[in-house]
C-alpha positions as CSV (number, residue, x, y, z in Angstrom):
1,M,-36.0,61.2,10.2
2,N,-38.3,64.1,8.8
3,K,-41.3,61.9,9.1
4,R,-40.4,61.2,12.9
5,L,-39.8,65.0,13.3
6,V,-43.3,65.6,11.5
7,L,-45.0,63.1,14.0
8,Q,-43.2,64.5,17.1
9,V,-44.4,68.0,16.1
10,A,-47.9,66.7,15.5
11,G,-48.1,64.9,18.6
12,R,-46.8,68.0,20.7
13,S,-49.4,70.2,18.8
14,H,-52.3,68.2,20.0
15,G,-54.5,70.3,22.1
16,F,-53.1,73.7,21.3
17,C,-55.9,74.9,19.1
18,S,-58.6,73.5,21.4
19,M,-57.0,75.1,24.4
20,L,-56.7,78.5,23.0
21,F,-59.7,78.7,20.7
22,G,-62.1,76.7,22.7
23,N,-61.5,79.3,25.4
24,A,-64.1,82.0,25.4
25,S,-61.9,84.5,27.4
26,F,-59.0,84.2,24.6
27,I,-61.7,84.5,21.9
28,T,-62.8,87.6,23.5
29,L,-59.2,88.8,23.9
30,A,-58.4,88.0,20.2
31,V,-61.7,89.7,18.9
32,V,-61.0,92.9,21.2
33,F,-57.4,93.0,20.0
34,I,-58.3,92.8,16.1
35,L,-61.1,95.1,16.3
36,G,-59.3,97.5,18.7
37,K,-56.4,97.7,16.5
38,L,-58.6,98.2,13.5
39,A,-60.5,101.1,15.1
40,A,-57.4,102.7,16.4
41,N,-55.5,102.5,13.0
42,L,-58.5,103.8,11.2
43,A,-58.7,106.9,13.6
44,M,-55.0,107.5,12.8
45,G,-55.6,107.7,9.1
46,A,-54.9,104.2,7.9
47,S,-56.8,102.6,5.2
48,W,-59.3,99.7,6.0
49,F,-56.9,97.2,4.3
50,N,-53.8,98.4,6.3
51,A,-55.8,98.9,9.5
52,L,-57.2,95.2,9.3
53,R,-53.9,93.8,8.2
54,S,-52.1,95.1,11.1
55,G,-54.5,93.7,13.7
56,L,-54.6,90.3,11.9
57,M,-50.8,90.2,11.4
58,G,-50.3,91.0,15.2
59,F,-52.8,88.4,16.3
60,V,-51.1,85.7,14.1
61,F,-47.7,86.6,15.5
62,Y,-48.6,86.2,18.9
63,V,-50.4,82.9,18.4
64,L,-47.4,81.5,16.5
65,A,-45.1,82.5,19.2
66,C,-47.3,80.7,21.8
67,Y,-47.4,77.6,19.4
68,V,-43.6,77.6,19.2
69,V,-43.4,77.5,23.0
70,H,-46.2,74.9,23.1
71,I,-44.4,72.5,20.9
72,L,-41.0,72.9,22.5
73,S,-42.3,72.4,26.1
74,K,-45.0,70.7,28.4
75,P,-47.1,72.5,31.2
76,D,-45.4,73.1,34.5
77,S,-47.1,70.7,36.9
78,D,-45.8,72.5,39.8
79,L,-48.0,75.4,38.9
80,I,-50.9,73.4,40.1
81,T,-49.4,70.9,42.7
82,D,-47.4,73.2,45.0
83,D,-48.2,73.9,48.5
84,T,-50.0,77.4,47.7
85,R,-52.9,75.3,46.2
86,A,-55.0,76.0,49.2
87,L,-55.2,79.6,48.2
88,T,-54.6,80.9,51.6
89,G,-52.8,84.0,50.5
90,S,-55.1,84.8,47.4
91,Y,-57.2,87.2,49.3
92,Q,-54.1,89.1,50.7
93,I,-52.6,89.2,47.2
94,A,-55.9,90.5,45.8
95,V,-56.1,93.4,48.4
96,W,-52.5,94.2,47.8
97,T,-53.1,94.3,44.0
98,L,-55.7,96.9,44.5
99,L,-53.6,98.8,47.0
100,L,-50.7,98.7,44.5
101,F,-52.6,100.1,41.7
102,F,-53.8,103.0,44.0
103,I,-50.2,103.7,45.1
104,L,-49.1,103.8,41.5
105,T,-51.8,106.1,40.3
106,I,-51.3,108.5,43.0
107,Q,-47.4,108.4,42.5
108,V,-47.8,109.0,38.8
109,M,-50.3,111.9,39.2
110,N,-47.9,113.4,41.8
111,S,-44.8,113.0,39.5
112,Y,-46.6,115.0,36.8
113,E,-48.1,117.5,39.1
114,V,-51.6,116.4,38.5
115,I,-52.1,116.5,42.2
116,T,-49.9,117.3,45.1
117,L,-50.8,114.4,47.3
118,E,-47.8,112.3,48.3
119,I,-48.3,108.9,50.0
120,P,-46.3,108.9,53.4
121,V,-43.1,106.8,53.9
122,W,-43.4,105.4,50.1
123,G,-43.3,109.0,48.6
124,R,-40.3,109.7,50.8
125,I,-38.4,106.5,49.8
126,N,-39.0,107.1,46.0
127,S,-37.9,110.9,46.3
128,L,-34.6,110.1,48.2
129,W,-33.9,107.3,45.7
130,Q,-34.6,109.6,42.7
131,S,-32.1,112.3,44.2
132,F,-29.6,109.6,44.6
133,V,-29.8,108.4,41.2
134,A,-29.7,112.0,39.8
135,G,-26.5,112.3,41.8
136,L,-25.1,109.3,40.3
137,A,-26.1,110.5,36.7
138,E,-24.3,113.7,37.3
139,K,-21.0,111.7,37.8
140,S,-21.5,109.2,35.1
141,D,-23.0,109.2,31.6
142,Y,-23.7,105.6,31.9
143,I,-26.3,106.1,34.5
144,E,-28.8,108.6,32.8
145,G,-31.9,107.2,31.3
146,T,-31.5,103.8,32.9
147,G,-34.1,101.6,34.7
148,L,-32.1,102.3,38.1
149,V,-34.7,105.1,39.0
150,G,-37.6,102.7,39.3
151,W,-35.8,100.2,41.7
152,P,-37.9,101.2,44.6
153,Y,-40.9,99.7,43.0
154,L,-39.3,96.3,43.8
155,L,-40.5,97.0,47.4
156,L,-44.2,97.0,46.0
157,Y,-43.9,94.4,43.4
158,V,-41.5,91.8,44.8
159,V,-40.8,92.4,48.7
160,V,-44.4,92.8,49.9
161,P,-45.9,90.0,47.6
162,A,-43.0,87.6,48.6
163,V,-43.8,88.2,52.4
164,I,-47.3,87.4,51.6
165,L,-46.5,84.1,49.9
166,W,-43.9,83.2,52.5
167,K,-46.4,83.8,55.4
168,N,-48.8,81.5,53.6
169,S,-46.3,78.7,52.9
170,G,-45.7,79.8,49.3
171,K,-42.5,78.2,47.8
172,L,-40.6,81.1,46.4
173,P,-38.1,78.8,44.4
174,Q,-41.1,77.5,42.5
175,V,-42.3,80.9,41.6
176,F,-38.9,81.6,39.9
177,G,-38.2,78.3,38.6
178,F,-34.8,76.7,38.7
179,K,-35.3,73.8,36.2
180,L,-32.7,74.6,33.6
181,E,-33.9,71.7,31.4
182,R,-37.2,73.7,30.8
183,I,-35.7,77.0,29.5
184,G,-35.3,75.4,25.9
185,A,-38.8,76.7,24.8
186,A,-37.9,80.2,25.7
187,L,-34.4,80.3,24.2
188,P,-35.3,81.1,20.7
189,F,-37.1,84.2,21.8
190,V,-34.4,85.2,24.1
191,I,-32.0,85.0,21.1
192,I,-34.2,86.9,18.8
193,Y,-34.5,89.7,21.4
194,V,-30.6,89.8,22.1
195,L,-30.0,90.1,18.4
196,A,-32.7,92.9,18.1
197,F,-31.0,94.7,21.0
198,T,-27.5,94.3,19.5
199,F,-28.6,95.8,16.2
200,I,-30.8,98.4,17.4
201,R,-29.1,99.6,20.5
202,G,-25.6,98.3,20.0
203,I,-23.2,96.6,22.4
204,T,-21.6,99.4,24.6
205,V,-20.8,99.6,28.3
206,A,-23.7,102.2,28.7
207,N,-26.3,100.0,27.0
208,L,-25.3,96.9,28.8
209,L,-25.6,98.8,32.1
210,N,-28.9,100.0,31.1
211,F,-30.0,96.5,30.2
212,A,-28.8,95.2,33.6
213,F,-30.9,97.9,35.3
214,V,-33.8,97.3,33.2
215,L,-33.7,93.6,33.8
216,I,-34.1,94.3,37.6
217,W,-36.9,96.6,37.0
218,P,-39.2,96.4,35.4
219,G,-38.2,92.9,33.8
220,L,-37.8,90.9,37.0
221,G,-40.1,92.9,39.2
222,E,-43.1,93.0,37.1
223,E,-42.8,89.5,35.9
224,F,-42.4,88.3,39.5
225,F,-45.6,90.0,40.5
226,F,-47.8,89.5,37.5
227,R,-46.7,86.1,36.3
228,G,-45.1,84.6,39.3
229,V,-47.7,85.7,41.8
230,I,-50.9,86.8,40.2
231,Q,-50.9,84.4,37.4
232,R,-50.1,81.3,39.6
233,Q,-52.9,82.4,42.0
234,L,-55.5,82.8,39.4
235,V,-54.6,79.4,37.8
236,K,-55.1,77.7,41.3
237,A,-58.4,79.7,41.8
238,I,-59.9,79.2,38.3
239,G,-58.3,75.9,37.3
240,N,-58.1,77.0,33.8
241,P,-54.5,78.2,32.7
242,V,-55.7,80.1,29.6
243,T,-58.4,82.0,31.3
244,A,-56.0,82.9,34.2
245,I,-53.4,84.1,31.7
246,V,-55.9,86.3,30.0
247,L,-57.1,87.8,33.3
248,T,-53.4,88.4,34.3
249,S,-52.9,90.1,31.0
250,F,-55.7,92.4,31.4
251,I,-54.6,93.5,34.9
252,F,-51.0,93.9,33.5
253,A,-52.4,96.3,30.8
254,V,-54.6,98.1,33.4
255,S,-51.5,98.7,35.6
256,H,-50.0,100.7,32.8
257,I,-53.0,103.1,32.2
258,P,-51.8,105.9,34.7
259,I,-48.4,106.3,33.2
260,Y,-50.0,106.3,29.8
261,V,-52.8,108.8,30.6
262,F,-50.8,111.2,32.8
263,G,-47.2,110.7,31.7
264,S,-47.5,110.5,28.1
265,S,-50.8,112.4,27.7
266,Y,-52.4,109.7,25.4
267,S,-55.6,110.2,23.7
268,W,-58.2,107.4,24.1
269,V,-57.1,106.2,20.6
270,R,-53.5,106.1,21.3
271,L,-54.1,104.5,24.7
272,G,-56.2,101.7,23.2
273,S,-53.5,101.2,20.5
274,A,-50.8,101.0,23.1
275,L,-52.6,98.7,25.5
276,L,-53.9,96.0,23.2
277,P,-50.4,94.9,22.0
278,L,-49.3,95.1,25.7
279,M,-52.2,92.8,26.7
280,F,-51.3,90.3,23.9
281,T,-47.7,90.5,24.7
282,S,-48.2,89.7,28.5
283,F,-50.4,86.7,27.1
284,F,-47.3,85.4,25.4
285,W,-45.1,85.9,28.3
286,G,-47.7,84.3,30.6
287,Y,-48.2,81.4,28.4
288,G,-44.5,80.8,28.2
289,Y,-44.2,80.8,31.9
290,Y,-47.0,78.5,32.2
291,R,-45.6,76.0,29.9
292,T,-41.9,76.2,31.1
293,G,-42.4,77.1,34.8
294,V,-39.1,79.2,34.6
295,L,-39.5,82.9,35.3
296,W,-36.2,84.5,34.4
297,P,-36.0,84.0,30.6
298,W,-39.4,85.9,30.4
299,A,-38.0,88.6,32.7
300,V,-34.9,88.9,30.1
301,I,-37.3,89.0,27.3
302,H,-39.5,91.7,29.1
303,A,-36.4,93.9,29.7
304,L,-35.1,93.6,26.1
305,S,-38.7,94.3,24.7
306,N,-38.6,97.6,26.7
307,L,-35.5,98.5,25.3
308,V,-36.1,97.8,21.7
309,G,-39.5,98.9,21.6
310,F,-41.3,95.4,20.7
């Protein structure tokens, strides 16, 4: 039995190392991550040994996580073969992504009073919703500090991209994935994050409600847009899943720059230290989505990751 198990693992491991370490974009991501973490840790006063160990351990952790997903799954054939392979909506998605980043930057700068410019319609919708959530928070302690305040962003991350896909014959059910037999590769990580949430945050009504709101935004919202839309389009356009996942991860990290720069007043050192793990975490989620073809477990992991801080 043990020999059979070893043979099965060896068989499923075939191609993993060559897929990742034979890809120039992944090697570039790995080098940037390790050297970036080394430089950031040194700048924050760590010793050379601890600084290098932090970068290497983080890299090994993410690669091992991808390996576990790899041996527990097989690539999702629908990612390549569905009706959107003609890429008729790719240009619209690219234009919308640039416009979205512009809206996000203006919104963050306006929220932190860096500028006074407000985007028509969107700014009004966001302001009304924030006032509504503030009113709810005054009536209930369970509402304060939840992800509910960010729900208007679902219009930008889900509704508009979904319309673009629909108009170009995209199959939204295939974006989300409803093949329950494919979720096994994600379940170990879902369980790990659920346990972390239980021990770090605790199981209370307020925390469960907080999780439910964060699961919708940013969990489902960002995963739908970055993994379900951008990553799928890039896989079809490039033809190499790993390269597409690396590019998606870079775009994902870049989308967080405005809130880190204007909202958190990060220095360049802290900004790099924050973005590099974010980029590799995104790669792990993207690799998991590519291998399983099911979006919702990664949305759950995304939400729990935000709540427990890793």
